[in-house]
N, CA, C, O and CB atoms as a CASP TS submission, in Angstrom:
PFRMAT TS
TARGET T0000
AUTHOR 0000-0000-0000
METHOD Language model
MODEL 1
PARENT N/A
ATOM      1  N   MET     1       6.895  31.193  11.632  1.00  0.00           N
ATOM      2  CA  MET     1       6.482  29.944  12.247  1.00  0.00           C
ATOM      3  C   MET     1       5.681  30.222  13.308  1.00  0.00           C
ATOM      4  O   MET     1       4.644  29.599  13.535  1.00  0.00           O
ATOM      5  CB  MET     1       7.553  29.116  12.672  1.00  0.00           C
ATOM      6  N   ALA     2       6.274  31.509  14.267  1.00  0.00           N
ATOM      7  CA  ALA     2       5.617  32.020  15.183  1.00  0.00           C
ATOM      8  C   ALA     2       4.280  32.499  14.803  1.00  0.00           C
ATOM      9  O   ALA     2       3.306  32.250  15.513  1.00  0.00           O
ATOM     10  CB  ALA     2       6.336  32.910  15.693  1.00  0.00           C
ATOM     11  N   ALA     3       4.176  33.270  13.565  1.00  0.00           N
ATOM     12  CA  ALA     3       2.805  33.681  13.347  1.00  0.00           C
ATOM     13  C   ALA     3       1.757  32.802  12.907  1.00  0.00           C
ATOM     14  O   ALA     3       0.581  33.007  13.210  1.00  0.00           O
ATOM     15  CB  ALA     3       2.810  34.607  12.508  1.00  0.00           C
ATOM     16  N   SER     4       2.183  31.705  12.111  1.00  0.00           N
ATOM     17  CA  SER     4       1.429  30.576  11.393  1.00  0.00           C
ATOM     18  C   SER     4       1.249  29.472  12.430  1.00  0.00           C
ATOM     19  O   SER     4       0.258  28.771  12.226  1.00  0.00           O
ATOM     20  CB  SER     4       2.241  30.001  10.057  1.00  0.00           C
ATOM     21  N   GLY     5       1.874  29.209  13.334  1.00  0.00           N
ATOM     22  CA  GLY     5       1.850  27.922  14.086  1.00  0.00           C
ATOM     23  C   GLY     5       0.663  27.646  14.772  1.00  0.00           C
ATOM     24  O   GLY     5       0.151  26.528  14.709  1.00  0.00           O
ATOM     25  N   ARG     6       0.030  28.838  15.619  1.00  0.00           N
ATOM     26  CA  ARG     6      -1.464  28.806  16.329  1.00  0.00           C
ATOM     27  C   ARG     6      -2.292  28.127  15.201  1.00  0.00           C
ATOM     28  O   ARG     6      -2.914  27.099  15.468  1.00  0.00           O
ATOM     29  CB  ARG     6      -2.166  30.479  16.766  1.00  0.00           C
ATOM     30  N   VAL     7      -2.327  28.687  13.887  1.00  0.00           N
ATOM     31  CA  VAL     7      -3.273  28.684  12.916  1.00  0.00           C
ATOM     32  C   VAL     7      -3.095  27.358  12.372  1.00  0.00           C
ATOM     33  O   VAL     7      -4.162  26.832  12.056  1.00  0.00           O
ATOM     34  CB  VAL     7      -3.156  29.799  11.928  1.00  0.00           C
ATOM     35  N   ILE     8      -2.124  26.706  12.182  1.00  0.00           N
ATOM     36  CA  ILE     8      -1.973  25.373  11.686  1.00  0.00           C
ATOM     37  C   ILE     8      -2.281  24.256  12.475  1.00  0.00           C
ATOM     38  O   ILE     8      -2.805  23.215  12.079  1.00  0.00           O
ATOM     39  CB  ILE     8      -0.784  25.201  11.315  1.00  0.00           C
ATOM     40  N   THR     9      -1.832  24.602  13.912  1.00  0.00           N
ATOM     41  CA  THR     9      -2.185  23.813  14.998  1.00  0.00           C
ATOM     42  C   THR     9      -3.940  23.473  15.422  1.00  0.00           C
ATOM     43  O   THR     9      -4.474  22.432  15.803  1.00  0.00           O
ATOM     44  CB  THR     9      -1.456  24.570  16.123  1.00  0.00           C
ATOM     45  N   CYS    10      -4.428  24.673  15.193  1.00  0.00           N
ATOM     46  CA  CYS    10      -5.993  24.818  15.547  1.00  0.00           C
ATOM     47  C   CYS    10      -6.604  24.288  14.696  1.00  0.00           C
ATOM     48  O   CYS    10      -7.591  23.612  14.984  1.00  0.00           O
ATOM     49  CB  CYS    10      -6.589  26.089  15.673  1.00  0.00           C
ATOM     50  N   GLY    11      -6.125  24.471  13.232  1.00  0.00           N
ATOM     51  CA  GLY    11      -6.761  23.735  11.981  1.00  0.00           C
ATOM     52  C   GLY    11      -6.576  22.406  11.799  1.00  0.00           C
ATOM     53  O   GLY    11      -7.350  21.785  11.071  1.00  0.00           O
ATOM     54  N   ALA    12      -5.631  21.847  12.370  1.00  0.00           N
ATOM     55  CA  ALA    12      -5.321  20.179  12.399  1.00  0.00           C
ATOM     56  C   ALA    12      -6.282  19.627  13.297  1.00  0.00           C
ATOM     57  O   ALA    12      -7.127  18.756  13.089  1.00  0.00           O
ATOM     58  CB  ALA    12      -3.760  19.709  12.964  1.00  0.00           C
ATOM     59  N   LEU    13      -5.974  20.381  14.502  1.00  0.00           N
ATOM     60  CA  LEU    13      -7.250  19.904  15.894  1.00  0.00           C
ATOM     61  C   LEU    13      -8.595  19.868  15.271  1.00  0.00           C
ATOM     62  O   LEU    13      -9.245  18.830  15.388  1.00  0.00           O
ATOM     63  CB  LEU    13      -7.451  21.205  17.369  1.00  0.00           C
ATOM     64  N   ILE    14      -9.061  20.813  14.663  1.00  0.00           N
ATOM     65  CA  ILE    14     -10.337  20.701  14.329  1.00  0.00           C
ATOM     66  C   ILE    14     -10.496  19.672  13.432  1.00  0.00           C
ATOM     67  O   ILE    14     -11.438  18.937  13.728  1.00  0.00           O
ATOM     68  CB  ILE    14     -10.833  21.829  13.869  1.00  0.00           C
ATOM     69  N   MET    15      -9.866  19.354  12.387  1.00  0.00           N
ATOM     70  CA  MET    15     -10.129  18.364  11.471  1.00  0.00           C
ATOM     71  C   MET    15      -9.863  17.010  11.980  1.00  0.00           C
ATOM     72  O   MET    15     -10.492  16.075  11.486  1.00  0.00           O
ATOM     73  CB  MET    15      -9.406  18.597  10.316  1.00  0.00           C
ATOM     74  N   MET    16      -8.837  16.756  13.091  1.00  0.00           N
ATOM     75  CA  MET    16      -8.435  15.713  13.621  1.00  0.00           C
ATOM     76  C   MET    16      -9.829  15.325  14.642  1.00  0.00           C
ATOM     77  O   MET    16     -10.111  14.151  14.881  1.00  0.00           O
ATOM     78  CB  MET    16      -6.953  16.001  14.309  1.00  0.00           C
ATOM     79  N   ALA    17     -10.537  16.345  15.126  1.00  0.00           N
ATOM     80  CA  ALA    17     -11.690  16.036  15.815  1.00  0.00           C
ATOM     81  C   ALA    17     -12.974  15.641  14.836  1.00  0.00           C
ATOM     82  O   ALA    17     -13.806  14.854  15.286  1.00  0.00           O
ATOM     83  CB  ALA    17     -11.985  17.245  16.702  1.00  0.00           C
ATOM     84  N   VAL    18     -13.105  16.076  13.767  1.00  0.00           N
ATOM     85  CA  VAL    18     -14.157  15.730  12.870  1.00  0.00           C
ATOM     86  C   VAL    18     -13.921  14.124  12.381  1.00  0.00           C
ATOM     87  O   VAL    18     -14.785  13.266  12.200  1.00  0.00           O
ATOM     88  CB  VAL    18     -14.140  16.826  11.592  1.00  0.00           C
ATOM     89  N   PHE    19     -12.577  14.025  12.245  1.00  0.00           N
ATOM     90  CA  PHE    19     -12.318  12.660  11.363  1.00  0.00           C
ATOM     91  C   PHE    19     -12.441  11.730  12.576  1.00  0.00           C
ATOM     92  O   PHE    19     -12.995  10.653  12.353  1.00  0.00           O
ATOM     93  CB  PHE    19     -10.662  12.508  10.446  1.00  0.00           C
ATOM     94  N   LEU    20     -11.943  12.011  14.030  1.00  0.00           N
ATOM     95  CA  LEU    20     -11.995  10.971  14.964  1.00  0.00           C
ATOM     96  C   LEU    20     -13.631  11.063  15.274  1.00  0.00           C
ATOM     97  O   LEU    20     -14.030  10.043  15.837  1.00  0.00           O
ATOM     98  CB  LEU    20     -10.902  11.213  16.321  1.00  0.00           C
ATOM     99  N   SER    21     -14.445  11.849  15.081  1.00  0.00           N
ATOM    100  CA  SER    21     -15.997  11.467  15.318  1.00  0.00           C
ATOM    101  C   SER    21     -16.386  10.382  14.356  1.00  0.00           C
ATOM    102  O   SER    21     -17.375   9.707  14.643  1.00  0.00           O
ATOM    103  CB  SER    21     -17.033  12.761  15.076  1.00  0.00           C
ATOM    104  N   PHE    22     -15.749  10.141  13.289  1.00  0.00           N
ATOM    105  CA  PHE    22     -16.056   8.995  12.596  1.00  0.00           C
ATOM    106  C   PHE    22     -15.970   7.490  13.282  1.00  0.00           C
ATOM    107  O   PHE    22     -16.541   6.490  12.848  1.00  0.00           O
ATOM    108  CB  PHE    22     -15.213   9.070  11.505  1.00  0.00           C
ATOM    109  N   VAL    23     -15.180   7.556  14.376  1.00  0.00           N
ATOM    110  CA  VAL    23     -14.812   6.285  15.228  1.00  0.00           C
ATOM    111  C   VAL    23     -15.847   5.665  15.809  1.00  0.00           C
ATOM    112  O   VAL    23     -15.855   4.483  16.156  1.00  0.00           O
ATOM    113  CB  VAL    23     -13.920   6.537  16.298  1.00  0.00           C
ATOM    114  N   VAL    24     -16.813   6.517  15.935  1.00  0.00           N
ATOM    115  CA  VAL    24     -18.368   6.054  17.037  1.00  0.00           C
ATOM    116  C   VAL    24     -19.095   5.317  15.864  1.00  0.00           C
ATOM    117  O   VAL    24     -19.935   4.477  16.185  1.00  0.00           O
ATOM    118  CB  VAL    24     -19.647   7.718  17.826  1.00  0.00           C
ATOM    119  N   ASN    25     -18.887   5.518  14.700  1.00  0.00           N
ATOM    120  CA  ASN    25     -19.803   4.824  13.868  1.00  0.00           C
ATOM    121  C   ASN    25     -19.582   3.295  13.931  1.00  0.00           C
ATOM    122  O   ASN    25     -18.443   2.830  13.951  1.00  0.00           O
ATOM    123  CB  ASN    25     -19.677   5.330  12.456  1.00  0.00           C
ATOM    124  N   PRO    26     -20.769   2.464  13.965  1.00  0.00           N
ATOM    125  CA  PRO    26     -20.658   1.046  14.038  1.00  0.00           C
ATOM    126  C   PRO    26     -19.783   0.430  12.742  1.00  0.00           C
ATOM    127  O   PRO    26     -19.155  -0.624  12.834  1.00  0.00           O
ATOM    128  CB  PRO    26     -22.164   0.453  14.097  1.00  0.00           C
ATOM    129  N   ASN    27     -19.824   1.086  11.758  1.00  0.00           N
ATOM    130  CA  ASN    27     -19.423   0.445  10.432  1.00  0.00           C
ATOM    131  C   ASN    27     -17.773   0.484  10.617  1.00  0.00           C
ATOM    132  O   ASN    27     -17.177   1.551  10.761  1.00  0.00           O
ATOM    133  CB  ASN    27     -20.049   1.378   8.954  1.00  0.00           C
ATOM    134  N   PRO    28     -17.134  -0.749  10.595  1.00  0.00           N
ATOM    135  CA  PRO    28     -15.870  -0.750  10.664  1.00  0.00           C
ATOM    136  C   PRO    28     -14.995  -0.042   9.503  1.00  0.00           C
ATOM    137  O   PRO    28     -13.900   0.476   9.724  1.00  0.00           O
ATOM    138  CB  PRO    28     -15.597  -2.024  10.808  1.00  0.00           C
ATOM    139  N   PHE    29     -15.564  -0.084   8.353  1.00  0.00           N
ATOM    140  CA  PHE    29     -14.662   0.682   7.259  1.00  0.00           C
ATOM    141  C   PHE    29     -14.805   2.203   7.703  1.00  0.00           C
ATOM    142  O   PHE    29     -13.802   2.868   7.445  1.00  0.00           O
ATOM    143  CB  PHE    29     -15.240   0.438   5.534  1.00  0.00           C
ATOM    144  N   VAL    30     -15.784   2.848   8.280  1.00  0.00           N
ATOM    145  CA  VAL    30     -15.765   4.245   8.304  1.00  0.00           C
ATOM    146  C   VAL    30     -14.784   4.231   9.806  1.00  0.00           C
ATOM    147  O   VAL    30     -14.122   5.237  10.059  1.00  0.00           O
ATOM    148  CB  VAL    30     -17.507   5.050   8.304  1.00  0.00           C
ATOM    149  N   LYS    31     -14.757   3.241  10.590  1.00  0.00           N
ATOM    150  CA  LYS    31     -14.244   3.570  11.547  1.00  0.00           C
ATOM    151  C   LYS    31     -12.496   3.813  11.161  1.00  0.00           C
ATOM    152  O   LYS    31     -11.796   4.750  11.544  1.00  0.00           O
ATOM    153  CB  LYS    31     -14.688   2.534  12.562  1.00  0.00           C
ATOM    154  N   MET    32     -12.125   2.746  10.361  1.00  0.00           N
ATOM    155  CA  MET    32     -10.734   2.783   9.657  1.00  0.00           C
ATOM    156  C   MET    32     -10.440   4.062   9.075  1.00  0.00           C
ATOM    157  O   MET    32      -9.429   4.709   9.346  1.00  0.00           O
ATOM    158  CB  MET    32     -10.615   1.761   8.540  1.00  0.00           C
ATOM    159  N   ILE    33     -11.315   4.411   8.292  1.00  0.00           N
ATOM    160  CA  ILE    33     -11.193   5.675   7.343  1.00  0.00           C
ATOM    161  C   ILE    33     -10.701   7.024   8.283  1.00  0.00           C
ATOM    162  O   ILE    33      -9.697   7.732   8.198  1.00  0.00           O
ATOM    163  CB  ILE    33     -12.828   6.003   6.562  1.00  0.00           C
ATOM    164  N   GLY    34     -11.911   7.052   9.246  1.00  0.00           N
ATOM    165  CA  GLY    34     -11.893   7.933  10.179  1.00  0.00           C
ATOM    166  C   GLY    34     -10.364   8.318  11.036  1.00  0.00           C
ATOM    167  O   GLY    34      -9.954   9.451  11.285  1.00  0.00           O
ATOM    168  N   LEU    35      -9.726   7.063  11.366  1.00  0.00           N
ATOM    169  CA  LEU    35      -8.631   7.153  11.995  1.00  0.00           C
ATOM    170  C   LEU    35      -7.842   7.324  11.203  1.00  0.00           C
ATOM    171  O   LEU    35      -6.995   8.187  11.434  1.00  0.00           O
ATOM    172  CB  LEU    35      -8.331   6.317  12.713  1.00  0.00           C
ATOM    173  N   GLY    36      -7.800   6.687  10.130  1.00  0.00           N
ATOM    174  CA  GLY    36      -6.356   6.783   9.232  1.00  0.00           C
ATOM    175  C   GLY    36      -6.520   8.490   8.922  1.00  0.00           C
ATOM    176  O   GLY    36      -5.486   9.117   9.152  1.00  0.00           O
ATOM    177  N   LEU    37      -7.492   9.167   8.514  1.00  0.00           N
ATOM    178  CA  LEU    37      -7.409  10.391   8.226  1.00  0.00           C
ATOM    179  C   LEU    37      -7.030  11.298   9.513  1.00  0.00           C
ATOM    180  O   LEU    37      -6.303  12.258   9.260  1.00  0.00           O
ATOM    181  CB  LEU    37      -8.636  10.721   7.591  1.00  0.00           C
ATOM    182  N   ALA    38      -7.441  11.116  10.906  1.00  0.00           N
ATOM    183  CA  ALA    38      -6.982  11.758  11.755  1.00  0.00           C
ATOM    184  C   ALA    38      -5.375  11.512  12.132  1.00  0.00           C
ATOM    185  O   ALA    38      -4.708  12.429  12.611  1.00  0.00           O
ATOM    186  CB  ALA    38      -7.853  11.561  12.700  1.00  0.00           C
ATOM    187  N   VAL    39      -4.871  10.327  11.900  1.00  0.00           N
ATOM    188  CA  VAL    39      -3.539  10.409  12.050  1.00  0.00           C
ATOM    189  C   VAL    39      -2.725  10.966  10.612  1.00  0.00           C
ATOM    190  O   VAL    39      -1.657  11.563  10.747  1.00  0.00           O
ATOM    191  CB  VAL    39      -3.105   8.966  12.520  1.00  0.00           C
ATOM    192  N   ALA    40      -3.223  10.760   9.428  1.00  0.00           N
ATOM    193  CA  ALA    40      -2.611  11.466   8.644  1.00  0.00           C
ATOM    194  C   ALA    40      -2.709  12.948   8.845  1.00  0.00           C
ATOM    195  O   ALA    40      -1.707  13.579   8.509  1.00  0.00           O
ATOM    196  CB  ALA    40      -2.970  11.094   7.522  1.00  0.00           C
ATOM    197  N   ILE    41      -3.590  13.539   9.266  1.00  0.00           N
ATOM    198  CA  ILE    41      -3.565  14.861   9.423  1.00  0.00           C
ATOM    199  C   ILE    41      -2.766  15.350  10.453  1.00  0.00           C
ATOM    200  O   ILE    41      -2.407  16.528  10.436  1.00  0.00           O
ATOM    201  CB  ILE    41      -4.732  15.290   9.563  1.00  0.00           C
ATOM    202  N   ALA    42      -2.365  14.408  11.564  1.00  0.00           N
ATOM    203  CA  ALA    42      -1.496  14.697  12.745  1.00  0.00           C
ATOM    204  C   ALA    42      -0.252  14.785  12.351  1.00  0.00           C
ATOM    205  O   ALA    42       0.464  15.676  12.808  1.00  0.00           O
ATOM    206  CB  ALA    42      -1.549  13.758  13.794  1.00  0.00           C
ATOM    207  N   LEU    43       0.259  13.799  11.359  1.00  0.00           N
ATOM    208  CA  LEU    43       1.406  13.581  10.801  1.00  0.00           C
ATOM    209  C   LEU    43       1.845  14.683   9.994  1.00  0.00           C
ATOM    210  O   LEU    43       3.039  14.983  10.021  1.00  0.00           O
ATOM    211  CB  LEU    43       1.359  12.465  10.129  1.00  0.00           C
ATOM    212  N   ASP    44       0.890  15.444   9.147  1.00  0.00           N
ATOM    213  CA  ASP    44       1.111  16.409   8.106  1.00  0.00           C
ATOM    214  C   ASP    44       1.079  17.487   8.925  1.00  0.00           C
ATOM    215  O   ASP    44       1.815  18.384   8.511  1.00  0.00           O
ATOM    216  CB  ASP    44       0.137  16.459   6.915  1.00  0.00           C
ATOM    217  N   ALA    45       0.502  17.743   9.938  1.00  0.00           N
ATOM    218  CA  ALA    45       0.581  19.137  10.706  1.00  0.00           C
ATOM    219  C   ALA    45       1.974  19.323  11.631  1.00  0.00           C
ATOM    220  O   ALA    45       2.396  20.459  11.848  1.00  0.00           O
ATOM    221  CB  ALA    45      -0.794  19.249  11.765  1.00  0.00           C
ATOM    222  N   THR    46       2.619  18.211  12.128  1.00  0.00           N
ATOM    223  CA  THR    46       3.760  18.041  12.758  1.00  0.00           C
ATOM    224  C   THR    46       4.977  17.938  12.097  1.00  0.00           C
ATOM    225  O   THR    46       5.893  18.737  12.290  1.00  0.00           O
ATOM    226  CB  THR    46       3.648  17.115  13.421  1.00  0.00           C
ATOM    227  N   VAL    47       5.060  16.705  11.086  1.00  0.00           N
ATOM    228  CA  VAL    47       6.205  16.618  10.608  1.00  0.00           C
ATOM    229  C   VAL    47       6.174  17.429   9.314  1.00  0.00           C
ATOM    230  O   VAL    47       7.238  17.956   8.988  1.00  0.00           O
ATOM    231  CB  VAL    47       6.581  15.259  10.498  1.00  0.00           C
ATOM    232  N   ALA    48       5.350  17.564   8.708  1.00  0.00           N
ATOM    233  CA  ALA    48       5.655  18.391   7.144  1.00  0.00           C
ATOM    234  C   ALA    48       5.682  19.811   7.278  1.00  0.00           C
ATOM    235  O   ALA    48       6.573  20.532   6.828  1.00  0.00           O
ATOM    236  CB  ALA    48       4.456  18.142   5.944  1.00  0.00           C
ATOM    237  N   ARG    49       4.452  20.272   8.053  1.00  0.00           N
ATOM    238  CA  ARG    49       4.352  21.702   7.952  1.00  0.00           C
ATOM    239  C   ARG    49       4.922  22.545   9.471  1.00  0.00           C
ATOM    240  O   ARG    49       4.774  23.735   9.749  1.00  0.00           O
ATOM    241  CB  ARG    49       2.673  22.003   7.597  1.00  0.00           C
ATOM    242  N   MET    50       5.536  21.570  10.205  1.00  0.00           N
ATOM    243  CA  MET    50       6.141  22.336  11.322  1.00  0.00           C
ATOM    244  C   MET    50       7.756  22.029  11.450  1.00  0.00           C
ATOM    245  O   MET    50       8.534  22.655  12.171  1.00  0.00           O
ATOM    246  CB  MET    50       5.354  21.932  12.716  1.00  0.00           C
ATOM    247  N   ILE    51       8.070  20.960  10.615  1.00  0.00           N
ATOM    248  CA  ILE    51       9.550  20.600  10.678  1.00  0.00           C
ATOM    249  C   ILE    51       9.779  20.582   9.251  1.00  0.00           C
ATOM    250  O   ILE    51      10.854  21.121   8.987  1.00  0.00           O
ATOM    251  CB  ILE    51       9.965  19.166  11.453  1.00  0.00           C
ATOM    252  N   LEU    52       9.160  20.157   8.237  1.00  0.00           N
ATOM    253  CA  LEU    52      10.449  20.041   7.264  1.00  0.00           C
ATOM    254  C   LEU    52      10.186  21.566   6.127  1.00  0.00           C
ATOM    255  O   LEU    52      11.054  21.966   5.352  1.00  0.00           O
ATOM    256  CB  LEU    52      10.382  18.148   6.199  1.00  0.00           C
ATOM    257  N   VAL    53       8.905  22.164   6.279  1.00  0.00           N
ATOM    258  CA  VAL    53       8.734  23.405   5.490  1.00  0.00           C
ATOM    259  C   VAL    53       9.669  24.596   6.406  1.00  0.00           C
ATOM    260  O   VAL    53      10.226  25.564   5.888  1.00  0.00           O
ATOM    261  CB  VAL    53       6.922  23.806   5.340  1.00  0.00           C
ATOM    262  N   PRO    54       9.680  24.374   7.383  1.00  0.00           N
ATOM    263  CA  PRO    54      10.415  25.563   7.970  1.00  0.00           C
ATOM    264  C   PRO    54      12.146  25.259   7.623  1.00  0.00           C
ATOM    265  O   PRO    54      12.960  26.127   7.309  1.00  0.00           O
ATOM    266  CB  PRO    54      10.033  25.662   9.822  1.00  0.00           C
ATOM    267  N   ALA    55      12.377  24.005   7.756  1.00  0.00           N
ATOM    268  CA  ALA    55      14.050  23.653   7.733  1.00  0.00           C
ATOM    269  C   ALA    55      14.460  23.586   6.323  1.00  0.00           C
ATOM    270  O   ALA    55      15.657  23.803   6.131  1.00  0.00           O
ATOM    271  CB  ALA    55      14.491  22.120   8.464  1.00  0.00           C
ATOM    272  N   THR    56      13.626  23.298   5.144  1.00  0.00           N
ATOM    273  CA  THR    56      13.637  23.800   3.916  1.00  0.00           C
ATOM    274  C   THR    56      13.888  25.150   3.561  1.00  0.00           C
ATOM    275  O   THR    56      14.762  25.533   2.783  1.00  0.00           O
ATOM    276  CB  THR    56      12.644  23.533   3.475  1.00  0.00           C
ATOM    277  N   MET    57      13.037  25.876   4.203  1.00  0.00           N
ATOM    278  CA  MET    57      13.158  27.286   3.893  1.00  0.00           C
ATOM    279  C   MET    57      14.367  27.775   4.550  1.00  0.00           C
ATOM    280  O   MET    57      15.035  28.517   3.830  1.00  0.00           O
ATOM    281  CB  MET    57      11.945  28.087   4.322  1.00  0.00           C
ATOM    282  N   ALA    58      14.872  27.546   5.822  1.00  0.00           N
ATOM    283  CA  ALA    58      16.091  27.997   6.293  1.00  0.00           C
ATOM    284  C   ALA    58      17.184  27.503   5.408  1.00  0.00           C
ATOM    285  O   ALA    58      18.139  28.277   5.332  1.00  0.00           O
ATOM    286  CB  ALA    58      16.290  27.593   7.677  1.00  0.00           C
ATOM    287  N   LEU    59      17.296  26.122   4.548  1.00  0.00           N
ATOM    288  CA  LEU    59      18.508  25.848   3.964  1.00  0.00           C
ATOM    289  C   LEU    59      18.379  26.754   2.600  1.00  0.00           C
ATOM    290  O   LEU    59      19.393  27.296   2.161  1.00  0.00           O
ATOM    291  CB  LEU    59      18.742  24.196   3.750  1.00  0.00           C
ATOM    292  N   LEU    60      17.423  26.872   2.099  1.00  0.00           N
ATOM    293  CA  LEU    60      17.215  27.525   0.779  1.00  0.00           C
ATOM    294  C   LEU    60      17.473  29.022   0.756  1.00  0.00           C
ATOM    295  O   LEU    60      17.961  29.602  -0.214  1.00  0.00           O
ATOM    296  CB  LEU    60      15.815  27.287   0.321  1.00  0.00           C
ATOM    297  N   GLY    61      17.144  29.552   1.788  1.00  0.00           N
ATOM    298  CA  GLY    61      17.367  31.048   2.047  1.00  0.00           C
ATOM    299  C   GLY    61      16.668  31.849   0.816  1.00  0.00           C
ATOM    300  O   GLY    61      15.511  31.605   0.473  1.00  0.00           O
ATOM    301  N   ARG    62      17.345  32.663   0.292  1.00  0.00           N
ATOM    302  CA  ARG    62      16.892  33.477  -0.826  1.00  0.00           C
ATOM    303  C   ARG    62      16.031  32.866  -1.918  1.00  0.00           C
ATOM    304  O   ARG    62      15.027  33.364  -2.426  1.00  0.00           O
ATOM    305  CB  ARG    62      18.015  33.996  -1.441  1.00  0.00           C
ATOM    306  N   ALA    63      16.591  31.724  -2.180  1.00  0.00           N
ATOM    307  CA  ALA    63      16.021  30.612  -3.380  1.00  0.00           C
ATOM    308  C   ALA    63      14.527  30.321  -2.838  1.00  0.00           C
ATOM    309  O   ALA    63      13.702  29.870  -3.632  1.00  0.00           O
ATOM    310  CB  ALA    63      17.059  28.914  -3.482  1.00  0.00           C
ATOM    311  N   ASN    64      14.268  30.505  -1.865  1.00  0.00           N
ATOM    312  CA  ASN    64      12.734  30.597  -1.761  1.00  0.00           C
ATOM    313  C   ASN    64      11.941  31.171  -2.414  1.00  0.00           C
ATOM    314  O   ASN    64      10.942  30.566  -2.806  1.00  0.00           O
ATOM    315  CB  ASN    64      12.361  30.971  -0.879  1.00  0.00           C
ATOM    316  N   TRP    65      12.148  32.525  -2.731  1.00  0.00           N
ATOM    317  CA  TRP    65      11.468  33.279  -3.176  1.00  0.00           C
ATOM    318  C   TRP    65      12.047  33.955  -5.014  1.00  0.00           C
ATOM    319  O   TRP    65      11.860  35.007  -5.624  1.00  0.00           O
ATOM    320  CB  TRP    65      11.401  34.222  -1.914  1.00  0.00           C
ATOM    321  N   TRP    66      12.769  32.687  -5.306  1.00  0.00           N
ATOM    322  CA  TRP    66      13.072  32.933  -6.971  1.00  0.00           C
ATOM    323  C   TRP    66      11.735  32.749  -7.918  1.00  0.00           C
ATOM    324  O   TRP    66      10.765  32.016  -7.728  1.00  0.00           O
ATOM    325  CB  TRP    66      14.282  31.708  -7.563  1.00  0.00           C
ATOM    326  N   LEU    67      11.958  33.492  -8.804  1.00  0.00           N
ATOM    327  CA  LEU    67      10.896  33.690  -9.733  1.00  0.00           C
ATOM    328  C   LEU    67      11.410  33.807 -11.200  1.00  0.00           C
ATOM    329  O   LEU    67      12.138  34.717 -11.597  1.00  0.00           O
ATOM    330  CB  LEU    67      10.121  34.927  -9.335  1.00  0.00           C
ATOM    331  N   PRO    68      10.927  32.737 -11.984  1.00  0.00           N
ATOM    332  CA  PRO    68      11.369  32.823 -13.317  1.00  0.00           C
ATOM    333  C   PRO    68      11.225  34.355 -13.967  1.00  0.00           C
ATOM    334  O   PRO    68      10.363  35.163 -13.621  1.00  0.00           O
ATOM    335  CB  PRO    68      10.538  31.764 -14.124  1.00  0.00           C
ATOM    336  N   GLY    69      12.116  34.558 -14.849  1.00  0.00           N
ATOM    337  CA  GLY    69      11.643  35.946 -15.639  1.00  0.00           C
ATOM    338  C   GLY    69      10.124  36.030 -16.234  1.00  0.00           C
ATOM    339  O   GLY    69       9.246  36.866 -16.017  1.00  0.00           O
ATOM    340  N   TRP    70      10.128  34.943 -17.007  1.00  0.00           N
ATOM    341  CA  TRP    70       8.952  34.859 -17.831  1.00  0.00           C
ATOM    342  C   TRP    70       7.532  34.773 -17.177  1.00  0.00           C
ATOM    343  O   TRP    70       6.459  34.923 -17.760  1.00  0.00           O
ATOM    344  CB  TRP    70       9.125  33.729 -18.643  1.00  0.00           C
ATOM    345  N   LEU    71       7.759  34.473 -15.709  1.00  0.00           N
ATOM    346  CA  LEU    71       6.442  34.268 -14.955  1.00  0.00           C
ATOM    347  C   LEU    71       6.292  35.648 -13.969  1.00  0.00           C
ATOM    348  O   LEU    71       5.342  35.802 -13.201  1.00  0.00           O
ATOM    349  CB  LEU    71       6.500  32.714 -13.983  1.00  0.00           C
ATOM    350  N   ASP    72       7.271  36.507 -14.112  1.00  0.00           N
ATOM    351  CA  ASP    72       7.505  37.776 -13.573  1.00  0.00           C
ATOM    352  C   ASP    72       6.882  38.822 -13.982  1.00  0.00           C
ATOM    353  O   ASP    72       6.756  39.827 -13.282  1.00  0.00           O
ATOM    354  CB  ASP    72       8.606  38.070 -13.648  1.00  0.00           C
ATOM    355  N   ARG    73       6.350  38.686 -15.353  1.00  0.00           N
ATOM    356  CA  ARG    73       5.889  39.813 -16.100  1.00  0.00           C
ATOM    357  C   ARG    73       4.462  40.311 -15.668  1.00  0.00           C
ATOM    358  O   ARG    73       3.948  41.276 -16.233  1.00  0.00           O
ATOM    359  CB  ARG    73       5.897  39.446 -17.560  1.00  0.00           C
TER
END
């Protein structure tokens, strides 16, 4: 989390800035798409990548890195 937190946050901020730039377009459909994508990126970066992934990795422990024998060849 400490190593990848900055990268995830910076990538999400860049993508949100790009999608929010669509809001200045006069077309209402493009505005809705841009705002929706920016909100989706914000939710994905905070809820999924900063909360759910580390929590499930902590709960699963060594099972995170389990690999089937047939795939390990």
